[in-house]
N, CA and C atoms as an extended XYZ file, in Angstrom:
453
Properties=species:S:1:pos:R:3:atomname:S:1:resname:S:1:resid:I:1 pbc="F F F"
N        89.199       93.343       89.755 N   MET     1
C        89.859       92.988       91.008 CA  MET     1
C        91.061       92.103       90.694 C   MET     1
N        92.184       92.407       91.295 N   THR     2
C        93.390       91.631       91.063 CA  THR     2
C        93.507       90.515       92.094 C   THR     2
N        94.268       89.513       91.737 N   LYS     3
C        94.519       88.421       92.671 CA  LYS     3
C        95.456       88.892       93.769 C   LYS     3
N        95.368       88.278       94.954 N   PRO     4
C        96.306       88.635       96.030 CA  PRO     4
C        97.749       88.368       95.603 C   PRO     4
N        98.615       89.220       96.048 N   LEU     5
C       100.038       89.122       95.736 CA  LEU     5
C       100.667       87.954       96.496 C   LEU     5
N       101.449       87.145       95.805 N   ARG     6
C       102.250       86.074       96.416 CA  ARG     6
C       103.574       86.030       95.679 C   ARG     6
N       104.654       86.361       96.377 N   LEU     7
C       105.977       86.428       95.763 CA  LEU     7
C       107.010       85.710       96.615 C   LEU     7
N       108.053       85.249       95.937 N   ARG     8
C       109.217       84.674       96.617 CA  ARG     8
C       110.459       85.297       95.998 C   ARG     8
N       111.398       85.674       96.846 N   ALA     9
C       112.651       86.263       96.373 CA  ALA     9
C       113.823       85.488       96.961 C   ALA     9
N       114.815       85.233       96.114 N   GLN    10
C       116.010       84.516       96.552 CA  GLN    10
C       117.300       85.200       96.111 C   GLN    10
N       117.172       86.281       95.331 N   ASP    11
C       118.360       86.991       94.885 CA  ASP    11
C       118.047       88.467       94.699 C   ASP    11
N       119.039       89.215       94.305 N   ASP    12
C       118.919       90.662       94.173 CA  ASP    12
C       117.814       91.055       93.199 C   ASP    12
N       117.738       90.393       92.044 N   ASP    13
C       116.720       90.737       91.052 CA  ASP    13
C       115.316       90.475       91.585 C   ASP    13
N       115.117       89.336       92.229 N   ASP    14
C       113.815       89.025       92.826 CA  ASP    14
C       113.446       90.073       93.874 C   ASP    14
N       114.422       90.458       94.694 N   LEU    15
C       114.155       91.385       95.784 CA  LEU    15
C       113.786       92.780       95.270 C   LEU    15
N       114.273       93.150       94.103 N   LYS    16
C       113.895       94.435       93.505 CA  LYS    16
C       112.395       94.457       93.189 C   LYS    16
N       111.853       93.341       92.745 N   VAL    17
C       110.413       93.249       92.467 CA  VAL    17
C       109.627       93.361       93.772 C   VAL    17
N       110.052       92.628       94.798 N   VAL    18
C       109.402       92.694       96.111 CA  VAL    18
C       109.457       94.119       96.647 C   VAL    18
N       110.595       94.757       96.520 N   SER    19
C       110.777       96.116       97.013 CA  SER    19
C       109.801       97.077       96.337 C   SER    19
N       109.645       96.959       95.030 N   ALA    20
C       108.721       97.829       94.303 CA  ALA    20
C       107.289       97.633       94.782 C   ALA    20
N       106.913       96.393       95.057 N   CYS    21
C       105.549       96.100       95.520 CA  CYS    21
C       105.301       96.615       96.937 C   CYS    21
N       106.329       96.624       97.769 N   LEU    22
C       106.174       97.028       99.164 CA  LEU    22
C       106.531       98.486       99.429 C   LEU    22
N       106.948       99.218       98.393 N   GLN    23
C       107.296      100.622       98.589 CA  GLN    23
C       106.115      101.373       99.187 C   GLN    23
N       106.381      102.145      100.210 N   ASP    24
C       105.386      102.969      100.917 CA  ASP    24
C       104.450      102.161      101.811 C   ASP    24
N       104.807      100.923      102.114 N   ALA    25
C       104.004      100.139      103.059 CA  ALA    25
C       104.158      100.741      104.454 C   ALA    25
N       103.072      100.736      105.194 N   ILE    26
C       103.061      101.248      106.564 CA  ILE    26
C       103.212      100.057      107.502 C   ILE    26
N       104.189      100.134      108.408 N   VAL    27
C       104.504       99.010      109.283 CA  VAL    27
C       104.470       99.462      110.741 C   VAL    27
N       103.453       99.059      111.490 N   PRO    28
C       103.490       99.318      112.937 CA  PRO    28
C       104.639       98.515      113.560 C   PRO    28
N       105.436       99.163      114.388 N   ILE    29
C       106.603       98.490      114.951 CA  ILE    29
C       106.212       97.251      115.760 C   ILE    29
N       105.008       97.253      116.313 N   GLY    30
C       104.534       96.093      117.060 CA  GLY    30
C       104.126       94.929      116.184 C   GLY    30
N       104.108       95.139      114.847 N   ASP    31
C       103.721       94.080      113.916 CA  ASP    31
C       104.916       93.499      113.173 C   ASP    31
N       106.087       93.580      113.798 N   MET    32
C       107.258       92.915      113.217 CA  MET    32
C       108.054       92.262      114.328 C   MET    32
N       108.741       91.171      113.955 N   CYS    33
C       109.409       90.375      114.981 CA  CYS    33
C       110.536       89.547      114.367 C   CYS    33
N       111.659       89.485      115.076 N   TYR    34
C       112.741       88.569      114.723 CA  TYR    34
C       112.633       87.369      115.645 C   TYR    34
N       112.582       86.186      115.058 N   LEU    35
C       112.463       84.930      115.802 CA  LEU    35
C       113.775       84.159      115.652 C   LEU    35
N       114.747       84.412      116.549 N   PRO    36
C       116.079       83.827      116.377 CA  PRO    36
C       116.092       82.306      116.398 C   PRO    36
N       115.262       81.669      117.213 N   ASP    37
C       115.258       80.209      117.263 CA  ASP    37
C       114.787       79.596      115.945 C   ASP    37
N       113.938       80.329      115.221 N   GLU    38
C       113.430       79.854      113.932 CA  GLU    38
C       114.211       80.439      112.759 C   GLU    38
N       115.173       81.326      113.065 N   LYS    39
C       115.964       82.015      112.043 CA  LYS    39
C       115.046       82.695      111.029 C   LYS    39
N       114.084       83.466      111.567 N   ARG    40
C       113.028       84.061      110.743 CA  ARG    40
C       112.728       85.474      111.219 C   ARG    40
N       112.488       86.352      110.261 N   PHE    41
C       112.003       87.701      110.529 CA  PHE    41
C       110.652       87.838      109.840 C   PHE    41
N       109.660       88.376      110.557 N   VAL    42
C       108.321       88.527      109.984 CA  VAL    42
C       107.784       89.928      110.282 C   VAL    42
N       106.931       90.395      109.395 N   LEU    43
C       106.201       91.631      109.641 CA  LEU    43
C       104.898       91.594      108.866 C   LEU    43
N       103.948       92.391      109.343 N   VAL    44
C       102.692       92.609      108.632 CA  VAL    44
C       102.628       94.087      108.316 C   VAL    44
N       102.408       94.390      107.044 N   ALA    45
C       102.390       95.776      106.580 CA  ALA    45
C       101.036       96.123      105.978 C   ALA    45
N       100.772       97.401      105.962 N   ASN    46
C        99.609       97.972      105.292 CA  ASN    46
C       100.156       98.450      103.947 C   ASN    46
N        99.981       97.631      102.896 N   ARG    47
C       100.634       97.847      101.603 CA  ARG    47
C        99.760       98.654      100.647 C   ARG    47
N       100.346       99.684      100.042 N   PHE    48
C        99.668      100.399       98.962 CA  PHE    48
C        99.745       99.518       97.723 C   PHE    48
N        98.606       99.317       97.060 N   LYS    49
C        98.562       98.434       95.891 CA  LYS    49
C        98.936       99.210       94.627 C   LYS    49
N       100.243       99.310       94.386 N   TRP    50
C       100.739      100.030       93.218 CA  TRP    50
C       100.241       99.404       91.928 C   TRP    50
N       100.035       98.109       91.936 N   GLU    51
C        99.645       97.408       90.706 CA  GLU    51
C        98.247       97.798       90.226 C   GLU    51
N        97.429       98.404       91.086 N   THR    52
C        96.083       98.840       90.677 CA  THR    52
C        95.935      100.358       90.721 C   THR    52
N        96.995      101.080       90.965 N   ALA    53
C        96.913      102.527       91.189 CA  ALA    53
C        96.431      103.310       89.968 C   ALA    53
N        96.637      102.806       88.781 N   ASP    54
C        96.229      103.537       87.581 CA  ASP    54
C        94.979      102.970       86.932 C   ASP    54
N        94.319      102.036       87.595 N   GLN    55
C        93.101      101.445       87.052 CA  GLN    55
C        91.882      102.209       87.560 C   GLN    55
N        90.858      102.364       86.715 N   PRO    56
C        89.635      103.007       87.209 CA  PRO    56
C        88.954      102.108       88.232 C   PRO    56
N        88.284      102.684       89.211 N   PRO    57
C        87.627      101.877       90.228 CA  PRO    57
C        86.464      101.085       89.630 C   PRO    57
N        86.195       99.893       90.146 N   PRO    58
C        85.060       99.121       89.643 CA  PRO    58
C        83.746       99.733       90.135 C   PRO    58
N        82.677       99.505       89.377 N   GLY    59
C        81.358       99.950       89.804 CA  GLY    59
C        81.111      101.417       89.513 C   GLY    59
N        79.998      101.951       90.024 N   PRO    60
C        79.646      103.354       89.762 CA  PRO    60
C        80.668      104.309       90.364 C   PRO    60
N        80.908      105.408       89.678 N   THR    61
C        81.865      106.411       90.150 CA  THR    61
C        81.185      107.773       90.206 C   THR    61
N        81.852      108.728       90.769 N   ALA    62
C        81.351      110.100       90.824 CA  ALA    62
C        81.335      110.682       89.416 C   ALA    62
N        80.753      111.864       89.270 N   ASP    63
C        80.664      112.506       87.960 CA  ASP    63
C        82.033      112.780       87.357 C   ASP    63
N        83.029      112.992       88.208 N   ASP    64
C        84.374      113.285       87.738 CA  ASP    64
C        85.096      111.976       87.428 C   ASP    64
N        85.276      111.691       86.150 N   ASP    65
C        85.908      110.435       85.729 CA  ASP    65
C        87.389      110.387       86.073 C   ASP    65
N        87.978      111.526       86.461 N   ASP    66
C        89.405      111.549       86.779 CA  ASP    66
C        89.696      111.056       88.198 C   ASP    66
N        88.653      110.861       89.018 N   ILE    67
C        88.866      110.406       90.388 CA  ILE    67
C        89.203      108.921       90.377 C   ILE    67
N        90.304      108.575       90.985 N   LEU    68
C        90.692      107.169       91.098 CA  LEU    68
C        90.629      106.764       92.559 C   LEU    68
N        90.060      105.624       92.815 N   ALA    69
C        90.071      105.085       94.179 CA  ALA    69
C        91.286      104.167       94.279 C   ALA    69
N        92.134      104.433       95.229 N   PHE    70
C        93.314      103.599       95.424 CA  PHE    70
C        93.000      102.546       96.471 C   PHE    70
N        93.894      101.579       96.621 N   GLU    71
C        93.662      100.497       97.576 CA  GLU    71
C        94.908      100.223       98.404 C   GLU    71
N        94.656       99.744       99.619 N   ARG    72
C        95.684       99.193      100.493 CA  ARG    72
C        95.221       97.820      100.933 C   ARG    72
N        96.173       96.999      101.361 N   THR    73
C        95.846       95.669      101.854 CA  THR    73
C        96.897       95.246      102.879 C   THR    73
N        96.512       94.359      103.772 N   HIS    74
C        97.495       93.800      104.702 CA  HIS    74
C        98.341       92.775      103.949 C   HIS    74
N        99.640       92.839      104.181 N   THR    75
C       100.588       91.959      103.503 CA  THR    75
C       101.598       91.443      104.518 C   THR    75
N       101.858       90.146      104.460 N   GLY    76
C       102.864       89.542      105.315 CA  GLY    76
C       104.187       89.423      104.580 C   GLY    76
N       105.275       89.717      105.276 N   LEU    77
C       106.637       89.545      104.753 CA  LEU    77
C       107.356       88.602      105.698 C   LEU    77
N       107.974       87.574      105.141 N   ARG    78
C       108.729       86.606      105.944 CA  ARG    78
C       110.092       86.413      105.291 C   ARG    78
N       111.148       86.543      106.092 N   VAL    79
C       112.505       86.295      105.598 CA  VAL    79
C       113.060       85.124      106.394 C   VAL    79
N       113.439       84.080      105.684 N   GLU    80
C       113.961       82.852      106.288 CA  GLU    80
C       115.487       82.837      106.268 C   GLU    80
N       116.060       82.002      107.109 N   ASN    81
C       117.521       81.795      107.212 CA  ASN    81
C       118.246       83.048      107.698 C   ASN    81
N       117.620       83.755      108.638 N   VAL    82
C       118.195       84.976      109.202 CA  VAL    82
C       119.011       84.608      110.445 C   VAL    82
N       120.278       84.928      110.424 N   GLN    83
C       121.177       84.621      111.537 CA  GLN    83
C       121.173       85.716      112.605 C   GLN    83
N       120.892       86.963      112.181 N   ALA    84
C       120.885       88.096      113.117 CA  ALA    84
C       120.089       89.234      112.505 C   ALA    84
N       119.497       90.056      113.362 N   ALA    85
C       118.786       91.261      112.934 CA  ALA    85
C       119.411       92.449      113.654 C   ALA    85
N       119.781       93.475      112.909 N   LYS    86
C       120.413       94.665      113.477 CA  LYS    86
C       119.588       95.890      113.111 C   LYS    86
N       119.398       96.775      114.064 N   LEU    87
C       118.588       97.974      113.870 CA  LEU    87
C       119.450       99.225      113.875 C   LEU    87
N       119.014      100.208      113.085 N   ARG    88
C       119.620      101.540      113.123 CA  ARG    88
C       118.489      102.552      112.986 C   ARG    88
N       118.399      103.470      113.933 N   GLY    89
C       117.421      104.537      113.860 CA  GLY    89
C       115.992      104.110      114.141 C   GLY    89
N       115.818      102.995      114.817 N   ILE    90
C       114.488      102.497      115.175 CA  ILE    90
C       114.489      102.182      116.662 C   ILE    90
N       113.503      102.724      117.382 N   ASN    91
C       113.389      102.519      118.817 CA  ASN    91
C       112.349      101.433      119.087 C   ASN    91
N       112.781      100.235      119.417 N   LEU    92
C       111.865       99.118      119.673 CA  LEU    92
C       111.028       99.321      120.928 C   LEU    92
N       111.465      100.191      121.826 N   LYS    93
C       110.712      100.421      123.062 CA  LYS    93
C       109.425      101.201      122.802 C   LYS    93
N       109.378      101.969      121.721 N   ASP    94
C       108.175      102.719      121.369 CA  ASP    94
C       107.295      101.841      120.491 C   ASP    94
N       106.453      101.030      121.123 N   ARG    95
C       105.627      100.060      120.411 CA  ARG    95
C       104.501      100.709      119.612 C   ARG    95
N       104.290      102.016      119.763 N   THR    96
C       103.261      102.709      118.998 CA  THR    96
C       103.819      103.326      117.716 C   THR    96
N       105.129      103.237      117.533 N   GLN    97
C       105.789      103.843      116.383 CA  GLN    97
C       105.302      103.193      115.082 C   GLN    97
N       105.073      104.026      114.069 N   ILE    98
C       104.669      103.570      112.739 CA  ILE    98
C       105.820      103.880      111.784 C   ILE    98
N       106.248      102.864      111.033 N   LEU    99
C       107.342      103.030      110.078 CA  LEU    99
C       106.798      103.007      108.656 C   LEU    99
N       107.467      103.726      107.772 N   GLU   100
C       107.116      103.687      106.349 CA  GLU   100
C       108.262      103.023      105.599 C   GLU   100
N       107.974      101.867      105.030 N   LEU   101
C       108.987      101.100      104.304 CA  LEU   101
C       109.240      101.736      102.946 C   LEU   101
N       110.481      102.082      102.689 N   LEU   102
C       110.842      102.669      101.407 CA  LEU   102
C       111.360      101.633      100.431 C   LEU   102
N       112.203      100.705      100.917 N   SER   103
C       112.767       99.716       99.996 CA  SER   103
C       113.376       98.545      100.752 C   SER   103
N       113.547       97.460      100.021 N   LEU   104
C       114.315       96.310      100.471 CA  LEU   104
C       115.499       96.185       99.528 C   LEU   104
N       116.629       95.800      100.072 N   GLU   105
C       117.846       95.742       99.268 CA  GLU   105
C       118.676       94.531       99.671 C   GLU   105
N       119.147       93.797       98.678 N   ALA   106
C       120.096       92.725       98.949 CA  ALA   106
C       121.451       93.374       99.229 C   ALA   106
N       122.028       93.022      100.365 N   VAL   107
C       123.344       93.528      100.741 CA  VAL   107
C       124.249       92.323      100.955 C   VAL   107
N       125.532       92.562      101.020 N   GLU   108
C       126.458       91.449      101.207 CA  GLU   108
C       126.113       90.688      102.487 C   GLU   108
N       125.747       89.432      102.330 N   GLY   109
C       125.440       88.593      103.478 CA  GLY   109
C       124.056       88.766      104.060 C   GLY   109
N       123.118       89.410      103.303 N   GLY   110
C       121.788       89.549      103.867 CA  GLY   110
C       120.871       90.485      103.100 C   GLY   110
N       119.917       91.036      103.844 N   VAL   111
C       118.884       91.912      103.291 CA  VAL   111
C       118.751       93.127      104.205 C   VAL   111
N       118.560       94.296      103.615 N   ALA   112
C       118.329       95.520      104.391 CA  ALA   112
C       116.952       96.071      104.053 C   ALA   112
N       116.204       96.451      105.094 N   LEU   113
C       114.920       97.114      104.946 CA  LEU   113
C       115.138       98.577      105.317 C   LEU   113
N       114.866       99.487      104.383 N   HIS   114
C       115.087      100.915      104.594 CA  HIS   114
C       113.746      101.609      104.820 C   HIS   114
N       113.703      102.456      105.860 N   PHE   115
C       112.482      103.153      106.233 CA  PHE   115
C       112.665      104.655      106.118 C   PHE   115
N       111.552      105.371      105.956 N   ALA   116
C       111.588      106.834      105.927 CA  ALA   116
C       112.194      107.337      107.232 C   ALA   116
N       112.921      108.420      107.155 N   GLY   117
C       113.561      108.986      108.336 CA  GLY   117
C       114.908      108.379      108.643 C   GLY   117
N       115.391      107.464      107.811 N   GLY   118
C       116.725      106.891      107.988 CA  GLY   118
C       116.797      105.592      108.763 C   GLY   118
N       115.677      105.071      109.251 N   GLY   119
C       115.702      103.798      109.969 CA  GLY   119
C       116.037      102.642      109.034 C   GLY   119
N       116.689      101.643      109.594 N   CYS   120
C       117.086      100.487      108.789 CA  CYS   120
C       117.098       99.224      109.657 C   CYS   120
N       116.668       98.125      109.061 N   ILE   121
C       116.809       96.810      109.677 CA  ILE   121
C       117.643       95.975      108.734 C   ILE   121
N       118.768       95.479      109.242 N   ARG   122
C       119.627       94.599      108.452 CA  ARG   122
C       119.441       93.182      108.954 C   ARG   122
N       119.105       92.295      108.027 N   LEU   123
C       118.918       90.882      108.332 CA  LEU   123
C       120.091       90.114      107.758 C   LEU   123
N       120.938       89.567      108.634 N   ASP   124
C       122.116       88.825      108.200 CA  ASP   124
C       121.742       87.371      107.962 C   ASP   124
N       122.168       86.858      106.834 N   GLY   125
C       121.934       85.466      106.479 CA  GLY   125
C       122.271       85.280      105.012 C   GLY   125
N       123.320       84.547      104.735 N   ALA   126
C       123.809       84.418      103.367 CA  ALA   126
C       122.819       83.700      102.452 C   ALA   126
N       122.055       82.770      102.968 N   ASN   127
C       121.123       81.989      102.141 CA  ASN   127
C       119.674       82.375      102.413 C   ASN   127
N       119.404       83.668      102.537 N   TRP   128
C       118.076       84.155      102.859 CA  TRP   128
C       117.081       83.827      101.753 C   TRP   128
N       115.843       83.719      102.158 N   GLN   129
C       114.711       83.608      101.245 CA  GLN   129
C       113.622       84.526      101.775 C   GLN   129
N       112.964       85.228      100.879 N   CYS   130
C       111.943       86.200      101.264 CA  CYS   130
C       110.609       85.788      100.646 C   CYS   130
N       109.539       85.841      101.449 N   PHE   131
C       108.199       85.490      100.992 CA  PHE   131
C       107.256       86.636      101.318 C   PHE   131
N       106.388       86.982      100.375 N   VAL   132
C       105.418       88.055      100.540 CA  VAL   132
C       104.059       87.521      100.141 C   VAL   132
N       103.046       87.819      100.979 N   GLU   133
C       101.700       87.342      100.658 CA  GLU   133
C       100.658       88.309      101.215 C   GLU   133
N        99.728       88.714      100.326 N   ASP   134
C        98.605       89.541      100.766 CA  ASP   134
C        97.683       88.715      101.643 C   ASP   134
N        97.086       89.400      102.624 N   MET   135
C        96.178       88.735      103.571 CA  MET   135
C        94.894       89.549      103.650 C   MET   135
N        93.767       88.910      103.428 N   GLY   136
C        92.491       89.606      103.555 CA  GLY   136
C        92.152       90.433      102.331 C   GLY   136
N        91.049       91.145      102.441 N   GLU   137
C        90.541       91.960      101.344 CA  GLU   137
C        91.144       93.359      101.377 C   GLU   137
N        91.417       93.934      100.191 N   PRO   138
C        91.888       95.318      100.163 CA  PRO   138
C        90.772       96.284      100.540 C   PRO   138
N        91.159       97.502      100.946 N   TRP   139
C        90.181       98.537      101.269 CA  TRP   139
C        90.561       99.808      100.521 C   TRP   139
N        89.573      100.659      100.229 N   PRO   140
C        89.855      101.877       99.465 CA  PRO   140
C        90.553      102.936      100.312 C   PRO   140
N        91.335      103.738       99.636 N   THR   141
C        91.971      104.909      100.231 CA  THR   141
C        92.021      105.991       99.170 C   THR   141
N        91.920      107.238       99.573 N   THR   142
C        92.006      108.336       98.612 CA  THR   142
C        93.426      108.869       98.500 C   THR   142
N        94.312      108.393       99.367 N   CYS   143
C        95.686      108.904       99.410 CA  CYS   143
C        96.632      108.006       98.618 C   CYS   143
N        97.334      108.612       97.688 N   ARG   144
C        98.372      107.914       96.928 CA  ARG   144
C        99.715      108.472       97.385 C   ARG   144
N       100.634      107.594       97.818 N   PRO   145
C       101.957      108.089       98.233 CA  PRO   145
C       102.646      108.817       97.081 C   PRO   145
N       103.370      109.853       97.416 N   CYS   146
C       104.123      110.575       96.389 CA  CYS   146
C       105.545      110.809       96.906 C   CYS   146
N       106.433      110.976       95.968 N   HIS   147
C       107.837      111.196       96.264 CA  HIS   147
C       108.321      112.378       95.445 C   HIS   147
N       108.334      113.569       96.050 N   PRO   148
C       108.792      114.736       95.294 CA  PRO   148
C       110.237      114.549       94.845 C   PRO   148
N       110.512      115.050       93.663 N   LEU   149
C       111.871      114.964       93.137 CA  LEU   149
C       112.784      115.902       93.910 C   LEU   149
N       113.969      115.399       94.219 N   GLU   150
C       114.961      116.250       94.886 CA  GLU   150
C       115.635      117.119       93.854 C   GLU   150
N       115.930      118.359       94.249 N   GLU   151
C       116.599      119.265       93.304 CA  GLU   151
C       118.082      119.231       93.480 C   GLU   151
């Protein structure tokens, strides 16, 4: 069993590590919020645990040793010093919408969160800080996200 993830990012290199850890996280649109008075953006994601994806499951397994049990866990993302949040391709009125986070990217003057289907959230703030922390116990899943190669 691995320890819960706790990361802090303050620059492009740090954010690349956070992005890799959060790739393919599932984000219900109702579980994210921009808090302008606090200059903070927060979300809770259902994160695929890439760091354990190639490890054999603990305890007894089925006869087929090639079966791997994957894990997901709830993870909080907090970005501080956000002056504005801008959306593209995301409908905030549809509170049942589920987004798939593909990557986080440092952009000039802020951070961009890119989602499957072309949605994007841009967080403006020159001195941003990003914090990521796992919450609760992970649970098993048989589904591993895949990304077919483009031809």
